[in-house]
N, C-alpha and C positions, 0 to 999 in steps of 0.2 A: 733734305734727303741725303746728300752727298756726305755732307759733313757726319751725319749719324752714321753712315756707311764708314767713313773712316775710323768712327768710335767702335766698330764692329758690332754695333748693335742692329738687329733685324728689323727693316723698314718697309712699308707699304705706303702708298699714295691712295687717299680717298677723296672725292669731291664730287663736286656738281657741275653742271653748266646750264644755261639758260637760252636755249637754240632762237636764233632769230630765222626762222624759215628751215625748210628740209636742207639746205644747204650747209647749215651749220651746225647740223647734230654730231657730226666728228669730234673725235679727242683733239684739243689742241694740239696741233702738229708737234710742236717740242718736245712734247709727253710721249709721244708714238715711237716707238722702238726702243725706250728706254729699259735698262736691265732693273726694273724694278716691277714688283706686282702694282698694278693700277687698277683701283675699283672707282668707276665713275657712274653716276645717275644723271638723266637728262629730265631738266623740270620744266614739263611744257605747260603745268597749271602752278602757279606760285603757292595758292593755299595749301597744295598737296607736299610742299616741301619738308614739312615735319613728318609726313608719315612715311615718307620717303627715305627720309634721313634715318629715322628711326629703324627702318627695316634693315638697310646697309650697315649702320653701326652694330645692331643686335649680331650681325653675320661676321663681324671683323673684331674681335677685342684687343684692346690695348691696355698699355701702362702706362705711356707717356704719350700724349696727342700734342704737337707743335702747329698750332693753326696759320695759315698764311694770310694775313691782310685781315684789318678788322671790318669785314664785310659779314652783312646779316648771313649768309649761309655757313660761314665759318664759324660764327658765334653758335647757332644752331648745330654743329656738328661738337663743338666744343663741349656743349652743355648736355648733348645727348651722352658723350663719352664719359662725362662726370657721373651722370645719374645711371647710366647702364653699368658701368664697368669700373666706376669708383676712379677712374683715370687723372693722373697730372695733366693740367694742361697751361702751356704756354702760348702766348700770341706773339707772332712775329709781326713786325711794322717795319716795311720797307719803302712805304712812299706815304705821304701826306693824303689820305683817300679824300678828305674834305674838299680838297682841291679841285678833285676830278668832278664833284658835283657842286661846285662852284657855292660851297658854304665855307663858313669860318670856326664855328665850334661845334662841339658835340652836344648833345642832348638825352637826358635821363628820359625815363619812363615817365617819373613823375612829372617833369616839364612838357613832355607831350599830353599828357593827361590834364594840365594845368591849362593848354593852349587849345585842345581838342576836345577834351571831356573822356575821352578814350583813345586805345590804339587804333587806326586807320586799318581797313580791310588789309590783307595781305596781298597786295599788288605791287609791282615795281618795287621789289626787294632789294634792286640794287639802284635806286634813286636818292634823292636829297636825304629825305627824313629817315629812312631806315639806315642809311649809311650813317648820319648823324647819331643815331641810337645805337648802331653797331660798334662806332668808336668808343662810347662810353661803355657799352657792355664789355666789349673787348679787353678793356682794363681791369676787368675784377675777376680774372682767372688767375693762376698761381704764379706768374710771371710774364715779364716783357721782353723779349729781344727787338733790337733794333737796328738798323742797317749803318747808322752814321751818328755822329754828335749831335747834328740838326736836330735828328728826331730825339735823340735820349733828351736835348734840353726842353722837348717839348713834353714826353710821355715817360720820363726815365727808362727805367729798364738797364739790360746790359749790351754794349756795342758788340753784335756779331756780323761781322760783314760778310758779302758773297765770297764764300772759299770755293777754290776750284782744285782738282787732283793735279799736281805737278806732272803726274808720270802720264797722264792722258793730253793733258794741253802743255806738251813740250814745244821748245823754241821751233820756229818754222825754220826748214833748211830751204836752199834752191831748188832742190830736187821736189820736194814736196811742193812749193810753190808752182813750178812747172807742171806737175800733174794736176794739183786743183785747177790750175786754168784750163790745161786742155780738159777736162773733165766739164767744165762750164763755158766753154768756148769762148775764153778770155783770151785775147793776144798776148804772148810772151813779154812785148816789149810795152805795153801799156802800163801808164801810173795810175793804179787803182787807188781811189778814194773811196772808203767803205764806211757804210751805215749798216749796223748790225744791231736789231731789236726790232720793238713795234713802232713802225713810223707814225709818229703823230706830229701835229703843226708845231707844238711848243719845243720839240726835238731840234729844230732848226733845219731840217731837210732843206728848204727851200733857200734859205742863207747859203746852205753847202753848195746846191744845186748853181747857184748864180755865181759862186767863186769859181766852182769847176768851168762853167762857161766861159767865163774871163781867162781861163791858162790857155796859153798859146798851143797851137796844134802840134808844134813838135815834140811837146811833153807826151802826145796822144793820151789824154786825161780820160778816165773814164769814171763815172760815179755809179758805185754798185750798190744796190740796196737789198739788204737780205731781210726781209720780213713783210707779211702782207700789209698793203696801205688800207686801213678800214674807210679811210674819208675819200670817196670819190673824187671830190674837187680837189683834194691836194693831191693826189694821183695825177689828175690832169693837169696841174700846175706844173708839176716836175716834168710831164713830157712835152709841155709847151716851152720850157726854160732851156731844156737839152736837146740836141740832135739825136736820132737814134745811136749813132757811133759814141756818144758819150755817157749814155746811161742804160744801166742794165737792171732790171727788177726781177729779182729771185723768187719773191713769195716768200711765205713761211718754209721754214728749214726742220729738220728734226734735231732734238739735242745732240746726238753723238755725231753730227755734220759739222758741228762747232769749229771744229779746229781745219776742216777743210775750207769753210767760209773765210776764216782769218787768214787762211793761206793765199787767198786771193789778192789781197790788199799789201800797199804799199805803207798806208797812212789811214787810221780811221778818226773820224771826228765825231765827236759826241756833244753837240752844240745846244743843250737844252736852256731854255729861259723861263721865267714867269715864276709863279708860287709853285709850281709842282717841281721845278728844279731846285728850288730853295732847299728841298729835303730828300733829293733822289739822288741815290748812288746807283748808277746804272752798272747793273749787273755782267753787262758786256764790256764793262773796262776793266773787270776782274780777268775774263776771258782772254783780251787783247793783252794785258799785260803778262800774263802767264804764258803767251806763246813769243812774247818779245816782240809785239807789235807797236811801233809809235803810234802815241793817240794824242790828238789835241782835243780838249776839254774846254767847257765854259767855266767861267771863275766862280761859279755855285759853290755855297758854304760846304757841303760835302765832300766837294772835290779839291778844294784847297790845301789838305793836306798832301794829298799826290802831287799837286804842282809844286808845292813848298820844297817837296823833298827830291823832285826832280824825276819822279816816275812817269808823269806825264807832263804835257806842255800845254800852257796855257794859250787857248785860241784867242786870237784878235778879231772880232767881228768885222771890225771898220776896215782892216786890211786883209782879211782872211784870203783871197785871192793871191795876194802877194806871199802871204804866208806859206800856203801850201805850194807856190812855185819855188820858194827857196829851199823847203824840204823836199820835195820831190825832185830836184834838181841837184840834190846833195846826198848820193847813196851811204856817203861814209858818216856822215851825220845821222840818218836813218838808223845806220847800223850801231852806233854809240847809243842812242837814245832807244833802240830796243834793247841793248843790253841793260842799261837803267830801269827801264821797266820788267824786265824779266826779274831782275835784283830787289826791285819794290816787292814785286808779287811774292816772291819765297820769302821776304821778311815779314809781310803783313798778312797776306791773302792764300797762301798756299793753305790746303786742306788741314795738315796738320798742325798748322798754327792754328787757323779758327777752330777746330776741333778742342785745342786745348783750353780755349777760351768757354766754348761752349759746354763742355764736360760739368764743369762745377755747378753751373746754372740749371741743368737737366737734373742733377744728382739733388740739388737741393728741393727740386719741384716734387720729385719722386718721394723725397725723405719724407715730405709732409704735405701732400695734396689738401688743399682745403676743401670744405664743403661749397656745394652751390650757391653764388652769392642770391640774396632775396630778389634782386632786379631781373637776374638771369631767369630765375623760376616764374617771376610775374610774366616775361616774354612768352613762355612756355604757356603758362595760363592762359595767357589773351589769345594767343594764335591757336593753339591745340589744345582745349582744355580735355577732351576726352583722354588725352596721353598725358595731360599733366595730374589729372585727378589722382591716380594710385600713387604717383611719384611724391607728389605734394604731401600727401597723406602719410607716407612712410617717414618723411623729412619732419614734418610737424610732431608725430609721434616719437620719434625718436630724440627730437628736441626736448620734449614734454618729460620724456623719462630719464634723460641723461643730465639735463642743467635743471630741473627743480629736484630738490630732494626731499622726496614724498615721506620718507621716513622721520625727517627731522619737524617735518611740518604736523604730521600725526603726533608728534611728541609735544609739539610746541604750546606755553602758555599763552593764554590770549586775553584780552581784556574783555570780563564777563558783561561789562556794562557798554562797551562800544559794538556799534553795527558798521560794517564796513560795505561801502558799496562801489562795485568795480565794473566801470564804464571802458569797454572796447570800443574805441575811436575810429572810425573810417567814413569817408563820404563828405557831404556837405557840412562847411565849417557852421553855418548858421542853426544846423540841427543841433549840434555840440554845445552852441553857445544857449539855444533853447532849454535843452536837458538841464546843462548845470545850473542855469538861472531857476529852473523849476526847485531842481533839488534845494538850491541855498534858500527860495521862498518859501519853502512847504513847511518849517518850522517844526513842532514838536518837541517831545522831552527826552527822546532818545539821543545819547552823543552819537555822533557818525564822524567818519572820516570817508573821502571819496578818493578812489584811485583809478586814474585814467590811465589806460593801456594805448600808447599812441601808435597804433597800427598806421596812421596818417600823420605824417610830420611834415606837411605840406607848411609853407609860410603863414597862409592864412589860419590854419589850425593852431599852429604854434601861439599865434598872436591871442587868439580867443581863449585858449587854456592860460596862458601869462596873464590876461585880464582878471580871470576868475581866479588865480591863485594868489593874485595882489591884494584883492580884494577879500578872500578867505583863506587862511591858513590850514584848513582842513582838506585841501585838495591837492593830491600829491599827483605825480605822474610815473609811468614806468616806460621805457624806451627800447621796445624791440630791436629798432633799426630797420625794419621793414615790417610789409603787411602779414602778420601771422596768422590772420584769420580770427573768427569768434573763438573757437575752441582752446586753442593755444594762447591766444591774448587774456581770457579771462583765467587760464590757469597761472600765466605770469600775473595777472594783476591780483589774482588770489596769495600767491607766494610772497607778495610785498604787503599783503594786509595784516590787520592787527586785531581786528574784533573777532568775539567768539560766533557772532551771527554776520552773514554775508548775504549781500544782494547784487545779483549781475541783473545790470540795466544797460539796455542799447541805448545808444545815443541818440536814437530817433523817438525816444519816449518822454513824455511830459508827465510829471506825477503832479498830486494834489495835495493840498494840507492836509497834515496828519497821517501821510501815506505809510510811513515807517513803522509807528506805532502798528497800525492795523494790519500789515502786512506781516509784522514779524508774530503777532498775537497768537496765531494758531499752532507756532512751534514751542510753546507752552505744553502742549499735549506730545509727550515723547513719541507717540505713534506717527506723528506727522513727520514726514520726509522732506516735503519742499511746500513753497505756498506761492501762488500768484495771485495779483489782483484781476479784476475786470480791464480788458484790454479792448478799448475802442478806437474805432478809426477817427479821423478829424470830424467826419460828417455824423458821428453818434451811432454808426452801426457797429456790431461786434467785429472784432477783429479775431479775440480768441478768449474764450472763458476757461480753457484747459483743452486737454487733449483726450479725446475718446477713440475706442477701437470698435471695428465693424466685423461682424461674424465673415470668417474665411479672408480676411486681409490682414496682414502683419502690421501696414503702417497705419498708424493713427492718421486722426483728421481733427480739426479745429472745433471746437464745441461751440454751436450757435453761432458760427461765423456768416456775419452777412444779416443776421436779423438785428431789429430795431433795438437799441439797447435799453431802452426803457420798458420792454416786454418784461411780465412778472418772472418768466423762466429765465432771465438775463439777469436778475436780481437776486439770485440764491445763491447759497454756497454748494459748492459740489464737490464730493469725495470721488478722487479721480485715480488712475494707475500713473499719470503722467501730468505735466503742466509743461508752457513753455518757456524759452529764455529770457524772452523779450525782457520780462520782468520777475525774476526768479530769487525767493529767499529760503536759506537753509542753514543750518548749523555747520560752523567751519570744520568741526571733527567728521562731521558725516561726508563732507566732501573731501577731505584728506583721506579718510578712511579707503574711499573709492579712486582715489588717486586722479580727483578731477574731471573734467570733461574728458572724453575719449578724442585727442586731437587728431586722429584718424577719419574721422566725419568734418566734412568742410561746410560750413556756413548751412548744415540741414540735419537733422536728426540726432545732433549731439545732446539736445536737450532733452527728449525722450528717452534716448539712451541713458542717460545719466539717473534720471527718475527711475526707471526701471532697475538700473544696478544698484541704487540707494535702497529699493523696496527688499533687495535680497540680503542687507543688513539685519542683523537680530533686533526685533521690537519695532523695526519701521513698517508700517501697514499700509500707508497711504500717501496721496499727495491732495493737497487743499487747492480749490479755485474759490479764493475768497470774495464775496460781493459788498465787502465794507469799504474799500477803497478802490480807485477807477485810475487808470493811467490812460493818456491819448497815445497811441502808437502809430506812426506812420511807416507802416511794414514794408521793408526792402527799399527803402532810399537808397542805401548803400550801391554804388554801383557795382555789376558784376555778381549780385548775391545769388543767381541760379546757374553758374556755370558748373557746379559740381552736384547738383541736385541727382543726378541719376547715380553717379559713383556712391553718394552718403546713402541714399535707399537701399542701393543693392547691398551695402554693408550691413546696415540695419537689419534686412530680410535676412539676410544670411546668419545673424547673429540671433535673431529673436524668432524667427518661424517656429510655431506652435507653442510659443511661451507666453504669449500674452493672451488676455482674457477679453472676449467681446463684452463691452459694458455700456456701448452707446444707448441701447433699446432701453434699458432699466432706466438710465437716466432720464431718457425722454418721458417715459410712464410717471415715472415720480413727478416729473415737472408739467405733466399733462398736455404733452407734445407728441405727436404720431409722424411716422415717416411716410411720406406720399409717394417719394420718388428718389432718386439718386442723381447728383452731377460726377460724370465719371472724368477720370484725369485726361491729359492729352494723349492721343493714340500712340505714339512714341514710347511714353513710359508705359502704358498699358502692353504694348507688344512686348517689353520686357518684363511683364508680370512687376511691376514697379509702381503702377497706378495707387492713388490715394484717393478713392471715390469718397463725397461727402452727402450727408441726408438732406433731402429737401423736406421741410418741416410744415406741419400744419397744427393748429392749437385745439386740443380736445374741449377745451374749457368755454 
């Protein structure tokens, strides 16, 4: 914040906190009274974080967002700023957050899904699992800044230390010290050892207290702790170690009072240890050096430069009391060390110096902010699908339009003998294995290639693909780098295909011998736009024989779904307005002419929308549900299949309301079937006028 102010950039602070009861609902005291606009939200229900953050981000646009710490709330804010404002986003790492949750390594979304099958509910967002995920996702923004070289070795990025304003934090004078001590009721002649920060056990407070307790009474030693102690047991141990006249607990202090607190001290001790200390550059070290306060520090990796260059003194825990006595008993040595501290601050930590290091990092991020990473999008999709749907739709549409050269595809010469089978891959690797095996074993006269679009790139799925590729050179793969869903995945697979005729095949489908010739045969009729086979469930009942439309209902529904596949009506060819994308054949030229599936639909309605757009092309009159071949379809095996149903239905209704014709009753009449009732959709969808009721049928023969 201060560094950006030094650069002359307007700054505001946004964030959230998770209260632990009514007494913790106030803003963090160091932020209170700062000369900066601060916008904060209180998150009582973790599941509402996305919605609350969405509202806050909408109200406060920004060009550059610099996130503080790779924790999940920060990742959420960064993600939303990218999505809503196109902001450049930097992640600052000033601690090893994994240490605070007793973990060693970050974890990706894919890793969580492999372990647990799905993301857990949005609870304990600051707990171990979500923090491991946040550390992974936090590295996927436009850049990383770190507080020290130890963190840089782990995460890369640019070292931007904790800078301080050299005008605001001037060296402490004798008059300033006297006034500060009077304000806090501290004796003028006491020798004050200070801890200033967040008091935690690993920061050596007990060790310092023991050392102060051992000092001679003649020094009038006093241990001052500025910062609220969150650990009640630690607080009691401090009280037990030191008599009242040797301990003063000041609690949290506002940021603007930092110089007053530092002015109390003769010496500050920062004695962190353990894994946390190995990566931590205490911000209060910058404060102390700025005012010329001598500091004893532990020999942790981030502090070794300050020790080596004489800006701070290496603390010796085994003789800390003796060390304190030597320093506190030698005012001239303290003054010399204070001068070295100030010189080190001006050389490396003063705001003008730090700002000069930050400026090129920020400018680079602003010059070319990247798109939202697919893993970050998946987080949004998993935790807030109702917010994710329109944003994902926009992103996939832009991808389809900007990265696929549809004009070139419309002009492309394709192999007239070859059929291209495009399989978007996601979900159970066993499903993919069965699908590829069935295609390879189906035989037939038609030359074919298979393009697997690897929306799922897990190790297990890669292994299945590799085995089939080794066994059959006709199988190729497209790697989007993330799960781009069905519509965009199919478009990417189509762009890589070479045949004049294309079949889109779900990876949970099993085709039968001779399927390809039977499926492609109706395309010999120039009026046929698309063809699907009979799609049956594993139990032999109908999954879908095509899509039909009901009077007064824009959304279609699956023909004869749930009926016995052996019934006469289920063994007939049907002329339709739309067929399903589970197994759909068409001409490559027609698909390119309408620029493929509309990637704004997410795993729902994109197939029906495609068929209706195909029928708007000259000479195309109908789709066909052929009865000559059958595929077994384990519908919706892929996880997350229905997350975006409401969005896709709304989009379909807005586009096609009043433009489709009811055709279900005419088909039933020709097949000797009659409607005896209707099964309505879920009440939630009906309330939004997005229901898709299905006919309950009886035979008239």
